C-alpha positions as CSV (number, residue, x, y, z in Angstrom):
1,M,-26.5,15.4,-15.5
2,P,-25.4,12.9,-14.1
3,I,-25.6,12.0,-10.2
4,L,-22.1,12.4,-8.4
5,V,-21.9,10.5,-5.6
6,S,-19.1,10.5,-3.2
7,Q,-16.7,8.3,-3.5
8,T,-13.7,8.1,-0.3
9,K,-10.8,6.4,-0.4
10,I,-9.0,3.9,3.0
11,S,-6.2,2.9,2.8
12,L,-5.8,-0.6,4.9
13,V,-3.8,-4.0,5.1
14,V,-5.4,-7.2,5.1
15,Y,-3.4,-10.7,7.0
16,P,-4.8,-13.5,4.9
17,N,-5.0,-16.8,5.9
18,A,-6.9,-15.7,9.0
19,A,-8.9,-17.9,11.0
20,R,-12.5,-15.6,10.6
21,N,-12.7,-12.6,8.7
22,E,-12.6,-9.7,10.5
23,V,-12.1,-6.3,11.5
24,A,-8.4,-6.3,13.4
25,G,-8.2,-2.1,14.3
26,F,-7.5,1.6,12.8
27,A,-4.5,2.9,13.2
28,E,-2.8,6.2,12.1
29,G,-5.0,6.0,9.0
30,V,-5.3,2.1,8.6
31,L,-7.8,0.1,8.3
32,R,-6.7,-4.1,9.7
33,V,-8.5,-6.3,8.4
34,K,-8.6,-10.2,8.5
35,V,-9.6,-12.6,6.0
36,S,-9.8,-16.4,6.1
37,A,-8.8,-16.8,2.6
38,S,-5.7,-17.7,0.6
39,P,-3.7,-15.1,-0.9
40,V,-3.5,-17.5,-4.1
41,K,-5.0,-16.5,-7.6
42,G,-7.3,-13.2,-5.8
43,K,-8.6,-15.2,-3.4
44,A,-8.2,-13.1,-0.5
45,N,-9.3,-10.7,-2.2
46,K,-12.7,-11.2,-3.5
47,E,-12.7,-12.1,0.1
48,L,-12.1,-9.0,1.4
49,I,-14.6,-7.5,-1.2
50,A,-16.9,-9.6,-0.4
51,F,-16.5,-9.3,3.8
52,L,-16.4,-5.7,4.1
53,S,-19.7,-5.3,1.8
54,Q,-21.4,-7.5,4.1
55,R,-20.7,-5.3,6.6
56,L,-21.5,-1.8,5.7
57,G,-24.7,-2.9,4.2
58,V,-23.8,-2.2,0.7
59,G,-23.5,-3.6,-2.9
60,K,-19.7,-5.3,-3.8
61,D,-20.3,-3.5,-7.0
62,R,-20.0,0.0,-4.8
63,L,-16.6,-1.4,-3.9
64,S,-13.2,-1.2,-5.2
65,I,-9.6,-2.1,-5.4
66,I,-7.8,0.8,-6.7
67,K,-4.2,0.1,-5.5
68,G,-2.2,-3.0,-3.7
69,H,-4.0,-5.9,-6.1
70,A,-1.1,-8.4,-5.2
71,T,0.2,-7.3,-1.5
72,R,-1.2,-6.9,1.9
73,N,-0.7,-3.1,1.3
74,K,-4.1,-1.8,-0.2
75,V,-6.7,1.6,-1.3
76,I,-10.0,0.7,-1.8
77,A,-12.8,3.0,-2.5
78,I,-16.5,3.0,-1.6
79,D,-19.4,4.6,-3.9
80,G,-21.6,6.2,-1.5
81,L,-20.2,6.4,2.0
82,N,-18.2,9.3,3.8
83,Q,-15.1,7.3,5.9
84,E,-17.1,8.6,9.7
85,E,-19.4,6.4,8.4
86,I,-17.4,3.2,6.9
87,L,-15.5,3.4,9.7
88,K,-18.9,3.3,12.0
89,R,-20.7,0.4,10.4
90,L,-16.6,-1.4,10.6
91,L,-15.8,-1.0,14.3
92,P,-17.2,-1.2,17.4
93,G,-18.6,1.1,19.8
């Protein structure tokens, strides 16, 4: 019997071409993330997944973009963490 792993979906807005990768805040249920990569040929998406993976302390294979591959507004799925734990790891304080 397979083990069920929880999956949490998070809405976010990505700001490409930023000076550095950083979480810019969380308001009205939407996480704002700046990435330094340009939005060309999926570079910003790859950088987003790598950055969130590092900040969350999980493997890149546990994160996936499920909506918004070609827009700033995205929904990502994160396996194995609940929303409270995700925000705790990403937001200061």
